[in-house]
C-alpha positions in Angstrom: 108.9 62.0 87.8 106.5 61.3 86.1 106.1 62.5 82.1 103.0 64.2 82.7 104.4 66.6 85.8 108.0 66.5 83.7 106.2 68.3 80.5 104.2 70.5 82.9 107.6 71.8 85.1 108.7 72.9 81.4 105.7 74.4 80.6 106.0 76.6 83.9 109.6 77.4 82.9 109.0 78.6 79.4 106.1 80.9 80.5 107.4 82.3 83.3 111.2 82.8 81.5 112.5 86.3 81.9 113.8 87.9 78.8 116.2 90.7 79.1 115.1 94.0 78.7 116.8 97.1 78.2 114.4 99.8 78.5 114.5 102.9 81.5 114.1 101.7 84.8 111.3 102.8 87.7 113.3 102.3 90.3 116.3 100.2 91.6 115.9 97.8 94.6 118.7 99.2 96.7 116.6 103.0 96.3 113.0 101.3 96.8 114.7 99.4 100.7 115.3 102.0 102.3 111.2 103.1 101.6 109.2 100.6 101.6 107.2 99.4 104.4 105.0 96.4 105.6 102.4 95.8 104.1 102.6 97.5 100.8 102.5 96.3 97.4 104.7 96.0 94.8 103.6 96.3 91.1 105.9 94.2 89.4 106.5 94.4 85.3 108.2 91.5 84.6 109.1 90.6 80.8 108.1 86.8 80.4 105.6 85.4 78.6 103.0 84.7 81.3 103.8 89.1 82.2 103.7 90.2 78.7 99.4 88.5 79.2 99.0 89.5 82.7 99.7 93.2 81.4 97.8 92.9 77.8 95.0 91.6 80.0 94.8 94.5 82.7 95.8 97.2 80.0 98.8 98.1 82.4 103.2 98.6 82.1 102.6 96.4 85.1 101.8 92.6 85.3 101.5 91.2 88.7 100.9 92.5 92.4 103.1 91.3 95.2 102.4 91.3 98.9 106.0 93.2 101.0 106.0 91.9 104.5 109.2 93.2 105.6 112.2 91.8 107.7 110.5 88.7 110.6 110.3 91.2 113.8 107.7 93.3 111.3 105.1 90.4 111.8 104.2 90.8 115.0 102.8 87.1 115.6 105.0 84.7 116.7 103.1 81.8 115.2 103.5 83.6 111.7 107.0 84.2 111.5 107.6 81.1 112.4 105.5 79.8 110.1 107.5 81.8 107.4 110.5 80.9 108.8 109.7 77.4 107.8 109.1 78.6 104.1 111.6 80.2 103.7 115.2 79.7 106.0 116.3 83.6 105.8 118.5 85.2 107.9 116.3 88.0 110.1 117.1 90.9 108.3 115.7 89.5 105.0 113.6 91.3 103.7 110.3 89.1 102.7 107.7 89.4 99.4 104.5 87.3 98.7 104.6 86.6 95.4 103.4 83.6 93.4 104.5 80.9 90.5 103.1 78.4 88.2 104.8 75.4 89.7 103.8 76.5 93.5 101.6 78.8 93.9 101.2 81.4 96.6 105.2 81.3 97.7 107.2 83.7 100.5 110.7 84.8 98.6 113.6 87.0 99.2 112.8 90.7 98.2 116.0 90.6 96.4 114.4 87.9 94.1 113.0 91.0 91.9 115.9 92.4 91.3 116.1 93.7 88.0 112.1 94.3 87.3 110.6 97.7 86.8 108.3 98.1 90.3 105.7 100.6 91.4 105.1 101.0 95.2 101.6 101.4 95.9 100.4 102.1 99.4 97.1 101.3 101.5 96.1 105.2 102.8 95.1 105.4 106.6 95.7 101.6 107.2 96.4 101.4 111.1 98.9 99.1 112.1 96.9 96.9 113.4 94.9 96.4 110.1 98.4 95.9 108.5 99.2 93.1 110.4 96.0 91.5 110.0 96.3 92.1 105.8 99.5 90.3 106.2 98.4 87.2 108.8 95.8 86.5 106.1 98.2 86.8 103.6 100.1 84.4 105.3 97.7 81.7 105.8 97.3 81.7 102.3 100.6 81.2 101.2 100.0 77.5 99.1 97.4 78.6 97.4 96.8 77.2 93.8 100.1 75.1 94.0 97.9 72.3 92.2 98.9 72.1 89.0 96.4 73.7 86.6 96.6 72.6 82.7 93.1 74.7 82.7 95.7 78.4 83.9 98.2 77.2 81.3 96.0 77.2 78.4 94.4 80.6 80.0 97.6 82.2 79.8 98.9 80.4 76.3 96.4 79.9 74.7 93.9 82.5 74.3 94.3 85.3 71.7 93.8 88.1 74.4 95.9 91.0 72.3 93.0 90.3 69.6 90.6 90.9 72.4 88.3 94.4 72.6 89.5 95.5 75.8 85.9 94.8 78.0 85.8 91.4 76.8 89.3 90.6 78.2 88.5 92.1 81.5 85.2 90.2 81.5 86.3 86.7 80.5 89.7 86.8 82.7 87.5 87.6 85.7 85.1 85.0 84.9 87.7 82.4 83.6 90.5 82.8 86.2 90.9 79.9 88.8 93.1 79.5 92.1 96.3 79.7 90.5 95.6 82.4 87.7 93.9 84.3 91.1 97.8 83.9 93.1 99.6 85.1 90.4 97.8 88.3 89.1 97.3 89.7 93.2 93.6 88.6 93.6 94.5 86.7 97.0 96.3 90.2 97.7 93.4 92.2 97.4 91.8 90.2 99.4 93.8 90.3 101.9 93.2 94.2 102.6 89.3 93.3 101.7 89.6 90.8 105.0 90.3 93.7 106.9 87.2 96.0 104.8 89.8 97.8 103.0 88.8 98.2 99.6 90.8 98.4 96.5 87.7 99.7 94.1 85.9 102.7 94.4 83.1 102.4 96.6 79.7 103.1 95.2 76.7 105.2 97.3 73.3 103.2 96.6 70.6 105.4 95.6 67.3 105.1 97.2 66.0 104.8 100.9 69.1 105.8 102.2 72.8 106.4 101.1 74.6 103.5 101.6 78.6 102.4 100.3 79.1 99.4 98.3 82.8 97.9 98.3 83.2 96.3 94.9 84.5 92.8 95.3 85.2 91.4 91.4 85.9 87.5 91.1 89.7 88.2 90.3 92.3 91.5 90.7 94.9 92.8 88.2 97.9 94.6 89.2 96.4 97.8 87.1 93.5 98.1 90.0 95.8 98.5 92.5 97.5 101.2 90.3 94.4 103.1 89.5 92.9 102.6 93.1 91.7 106.2 94.8 92.8 104.0 97.7 96.6 103.6 97.1 99.2 106.6 96.9 102.0 105.8 94.7 105.6 106.0 95.9 108.2 106.8 93.8 112.0 106.2 95.5 114.7 108.3 93.9 117.5 106.8 92.3 120.4 107.0 90.0 121.2 105.2 86.6 124.8 103.5 86.5 125.0 104.0 82.7 122.6 105.2 79.8 120.2 103.1 78.8 119.9 102.0 75.2 118.4 104.1 73.2 118.3 107.3 75.2 120.3 110.9 75.0 122.2 112.2 77.6 123.0 115.6 78.3 124.3 118.0 80.9 121.8 118.9 83.2 120.6 123.1 82.9 117.7 123.4 84.2 115.4 124.1 87.4 118.2 123.7 90.5 115.1 123.0 92.7 114.2 120.1 91.1 117.5 118.3 92.0 117.3 119.8 95.6 115.9 116.4 97.4 118.4 113.9 95.0 121.7 115.8 96.5 120.4 116.2 100.0 120.1 112.4 100.1 123.4 112.3 98.0 125.6 114.5 100.8 123.6 112.5 104.1 125.4 109.2 102.2 129.0 110.9 101.6 129.0 112.8 104.6 129.5 112.3 108.7 126.9 114.1 110.8 127.8 116.7 113.2 128.4 114.3 116.1 131.5 112.8 113.6 129.1 109.6 113.6 129.6 107.9 109.7 126.8 108.3 107.6 124.5 105.4 106.9 122.1 104.3 103.9 
């Protein structure tokens, strides 16, 4: 390994090292497994240096966008299934996502790699099954994008004083300077996959004049905040229970509206009580 490559990989590890976080989670991974569907966009709120930078740039609690692929059998094209197996050898029931890293660019990895991170699920409204397969096809075809070493990307993420810039400057400069690797990291490639099937992320613009015409905004770079604020993606929330009280938060006995607990109580009963036919309940 050359000295230059060793220094580059050390810088990548430092920027991507996830620090411990004791804040209140938005969901646990086990609960999300039961509600997510192929082609859902997972907004990830990591706590590494590069994640904090993305949060500042997008003025959001979420750092990057990840595409949920599903299990191998959820991908209709046999050639794409074989391609995924080559990228990440896994069991047939392993849930997969398309993510990105500084060292490798766009990658495919198990959903379990996101364990412990705060996440939000965004689901494209009205997306047909065929369109969803086309989105997956485009995203899978882009695996490896941004895989070359990019010192410019490290400089952009580590040395530019984003926090001290006005918000309008951050967005404008980021969209102008973001290269292929940064676009893969932020979620721009995921947005491009939806654009491939003419599904917008940002709001449509109706052009006035001789005739009304809808224009689809297509910025050079997309952040997690764009998915979060998009009117065309709905937010999916998974019910979950905490195993311990987070630090800095008090807890008192519940004496509020019992109706608010009805969905959670029903979910709990379905897990512990067998159905009428006597077969055990499944999670």
